[in-house]
N, C-alpha and C positions, 0 to 999 in steps of 0.2 A: 302403267299399262295403257296403250293407246291402240285405236283401230282406225284404218282408213278404208272408206267405202268408195269403190269406183276405180278410176284410172288417175294416178298422180300426174302423169304427163299431160293429161287432157283437162286438168282442173287449174284454174288460174283466176286472179283478180287484178284489174288494172284501174288506176285512178289518176287522172290529170286534173289538177286544181290550180287555177289562177285567181288570185284575190288582190284587189287594190282598195286601199282605204285613204280617206282624206279627212282631216279634222281642222276646224277653225274655232278659236276662242276669242271672245271680245268682252271687254269690261266697259260699262257705260253707266254713270249715275247710280252706282250701287247694285246694278244688275250684272250678272255674268251670263253670257250667251255662248252656248256651245253647239256647234253643228258638226255632225259626223256622217259621212257617206261611205257605204261599203258596197262594192261590186264584186261579184264572184262568178266565175265560169267553171262548171264542173262537168267532166266527161268521165263516166265510170262504167266499167263493164266487168262481168264475172261469169264464169262457167263452172258448173260443179255437178256432182252426183248426189242424189238424195235417197237414203234408205227409207223403206216403207214398212209395210206389214210383214210379219214373219209367218211362215207356214205353221200348221198345227203342231207338228213335231219339233218346231224351233230349230230345225237344221239349216234352213235357208231363209233368206230375206229378200224382199222385192227391192229393185234398184231402178230409179229413173234418173234422167239427166236433163239439163236445160242451160241456156245462157240468156243473159239479160243485159241490155245496154240502156243507159240513162244519160241524157244530156240536159243540163240545167243551168239557167242564167238567173242570178239574183241581183237586184239593185234595191238598196234600202237607204233611206235618209232620215236622220233623227235630229231634232232640235230641242235643246233644253234651255230654260231660262230660270235662274235661281236668284234669290235675294234674301238677305238676312234682315229681319226687322225685330224690334223689341216692343213688347206691350206690357208695361208694368215691369214685373220681375221675370217675365217669361220671354225667352229668346226663340224666335221662330225662324227656321230655315225653310223657305217656301220654294217649291219646285213646280213648274208647269212646262208642258212640252207637247210635241206631236211627232208622229212618225208616218211616213208613207213608204210604200214598197211595192215591188212587182217581182213575181217569180214565174218563169216560163220553163216548162219541162217537156221533154219528149222521151217516151219509153217504148222499147221494142224487145220482145221476148220470143225465143225459139225453143221448141221442144226437141230433145234428142231422140232419134229413132235408131235403135240397135239393128245393125245389119240392114239399115234403111227400111225397116218394116215395123218392128214392135217398139212401143214406148216403155215397156217394162220387161225386165228379165229377173230371174232369181239366181242369187249367188250364195255359196256356202257361208254360214255364219262364221265358221272357223277361219275362212280366208276370203273375205268379201271384195277382193280386188279382181278387176276384169280388164282385158285389153280388147274386148270385142269392138269392132268398128262402129262408129257413130256418125250419123248424118243429122245435122241440125236444120230444122225448118219450122215454119209456123204451123201449129195445130189449130183446131177450130176455136179454142178459148185463149190463145196467146195474145198478149197485149200488143197493140200498135196504136198509141194514142198521144195526144198532147194535152197538157193542162196549163192553164194560165190563172194566176191568183193575184189579185190586187188587194192591198192592205192600206187602211187608213186608221189612225188612232190618235186620241187625245188623252192626256193624263195630268193629274195634279196631286201634290203631296205636301203635307206640313209636318215637319219634325220639330216638335216643341220641347225646348229644354226647360224643365220645371225647376231644376236645381243642378248643382255640380254633379249629381249622381243619378238623376232620373230624366229620361227623355221619353216622349210619347210620339208615335208615328201613326199617321192616318193618311190614306190616299185612295184614289180610284182611277181606273183606266177604262176608256170606252174604245172598243174596236169594231171595225167594219171589215168583214172578209167577203170578197167577191170571187168565187171559184167557178171557172168555166172548163168543162171537159169535152173533148172531141175525140170520137172513135174514128180513126182513119180507115178502119176495115169496112164499116157499114155507113159512115157518114153521120151517125148519131151525135147530137150535141146536147149536153146537159149543163145546167147552171144552178148555183145556189148562193144566196147572199145571207150572211149572218151578222147580227148586231149583238155584241157581247159586252158585259159589264163585269169588271174584276176589281173588287175592293181589297184593301190591304190595311191591317192594323197591327200595332206592335208596341212594346214597351222595352226600353233599354235601361238597365240598372248597372251603373259603374261602381265597383266595389273597392277601389284602391284610392286613397286620398292623395298620396304624394305623386303617383304616376297614373292619373285617371285614364289616360289613353291606352294604358297597357292591358287592362283587364276589364271586361264588361260582360254583362249577362243580357242576352236577348230573351226576354221572358215569354213573349207570345207573338207569333206571326200567324195570321190567318188570311188566306187568299183563296178566292173562288176561281177555278180554272174551267175552261170549256173548250172542247175540241170537236170540230164538225167533220162528219164523214158523208161523202156523196157516193151513194151506191150506184154501180154502173147500170143496174137493170131499171133505173128510173125512180126507185123508191128512195125516200130520205129516211135514214135511220135517225133515231132520237139523238140529240146532242149529248156528248159525253161531258160530264161536269164533275168537279171535285173540290175539296177543301183541304188545305194544308195547315197543320198546327205544329209549331216547332219551338223547342226550348234549347237555347244555345248559350255557351259561355266561351270566352276568348281570352287568351293570355299570350304575351310576348315572351319568347325564350331566346337564348343565345346572345350573340353580340349585337351591337348597335349597327343597323336598325333592327336586326334580329329576325327571328322567325315567329310566325303567329300559329299558335296551337288552338284548334277549335274542338269543342265537345258539344254534341247536339243530340237531342232526342226528337223524334218526329212521328206524326201520324198523318197518313194520306187516305182520305175517303174518296172513292170514285163511283159514279153511277153511270148507267147506260154504256158500260164498257163493251168492247168488241175485240175479236181476234180472228186470225185466219183459221178456217176450219181445217183441223189436222187430217180429216178424212177426204177433203177436197180443197186444195190450195187456191182454187179459183174463186172460192166463196168466203164471205165475211159473215161470222155469226156473232150474235150478241151474247155476252157472258155475264149479264146481271150487274151486280155491284161488287166492289172489292175494297178491302181495307189493308193498308200496309203499316205496320208498326216497326220501328227500328231506331238505331242510334249510329252515330258516326264519330270517329276520332280522326282529326286531320292536322297536318302540319305543313307549313309552306313558308319559305324565306331563307335567310342566311344564318347558318350556325356558326361559321367562322369566316374570316376574311376571304377565303378561297373555296369554301364549301357551301353549296346551296342544295336544298332538298325540297321535294314536294311529294306528298303522299297521304295515305290514310287507310283506315279500316272501317268497314261498314257491315252491320248486321241487319238483315231485313227479314220480316216474316209477312208475306203477302198472301191473303186468303180471299176466296170468293165468299161474299157474305149473303148473297141471294141467288138461288138456283135458277138455271135455265136448262133447256134441253142440251146445251153445249157444255155445261159445267154444273156440278153439284155444289151445294152450300158446304163450306168447310174445306173445299179442295184448295191445294196450293196453286197459286198463279204460276203459269208457265213462264219460262225464261227469266225467272227472278231467283238468283242464288241466295242462300242464307248468309254466306260470308264472301266478302270481297276485300282484297288487300292490294294496295299499289304503293310503290316507292320509286321515286326518280332522284338520282344524285347527279349533281353537276360540280365537277372539280376543276378549278382554274390552274392548269399546269404551268403556263407561262402567261405573259401579259396579253398575248393574242391567240392563245391556244388553250382549249379546255376539252375535257372528256366527260361523257355522260354515261351512266349505267342505271338501268331500271328493271323492275320486275312487277308483274301483274299476276295475281292469283284469284281465281274464282272457284267456288265450291260447286258440288253437284247441284243440278236443278232438274225440274220436270220440263220436258220438251213442250208440253201444252197443258191447258187446264184440265184436260180429260185424263191426265196421268197415264197416257199410253205407254210411255217409256222414259227412262231417265236420260238426261244429257250429262255426260261426265264433266267434272271440273277440269281445269287446266291451269298451267303456269306458263307465262310467257316472259322471256327476257329480251330487253332492248338495249342497244348501245349506240353511241354517236360520238363523233368528233366535231367540236365547235370551234370555228376560227372567227376572230374579231378584227375588223378593219374599218377605219374611218367612222367609228362610233356606231356601226351597224353590225348585226350578228347574222352569220350565214352558216348553215349546217353543211359541212363538207362531205360527210358520208354517214 
């Protein structure tokens, strides 16, 4: 069962993406130096209808419409330096590096006015499709802004091999984010600079003596994460922070070089979380803290000489762990399905011709932390034809 709200002919998504990458690797005196640059130009627009509150008798539902255009340019450069050294019986793989980047975005939003007058109409629940004429123009709260972000980072890591079976990983990353926001409508300019520290620790246990590289257990990974939000009204919301703990095992299956099967369990704790207010999409509200427990099964690689697959299954349970006015403690986190499944198959029909077929399945979820309404699950099928020429791959259709 499926339901479409609005006008099919008037709803669309467009995305133009141009990405260029360049990589350089150099070996000198035991050091390996890698430099990678990624530049991307993104031009995306979409136009759609949004169902809202229902009438008291649940026979009609509110309908609004909008369109949004975003233009974004990214340029990032990363340099890594690695060296292997031995101290007694311990073999160290040392890594140090830095990253610089710049992102420039422009955003423009229009509101849909039905019959060039009202921003909301009510349509029957039983048939929420409309062909009423729409005019798109900016309302008092629609976005018209530009955002510029500069990133600088330094990081270091040591992967110490204690024996043939055990490795210990420790590292840290330092980031500086400089975000500048300019409102083209009223000339307001806001700026925020954040300095962030992200540690990482882990232990790897390899459990097969004769084929050590085929099976390993990543016993613990813990990383602190932080995301900054610049609120348009001039106030700075508290930084969002989190910690990830993960237990993972890995095994090769299939032919040489084979496919890698991963099994992992994880816990993610987040504080100072926030979300779009479901009662007012122009506002951001804080939603306290959240905890996500889950596990994931995945496979990626070559099963036979001509058959490659990539996919997996994940189960997540995401809960609000501290209450705010926007979400009660114990509520399910919005937009997080309990079950997600995906599988992509690529089959090489001829030397220069392949076919791909995939499926994605997401279970039902809550539309927001307030549990206003459910968002139904869905299944999506994808297909592609892949042609190969001169050692490069291009998707034909």
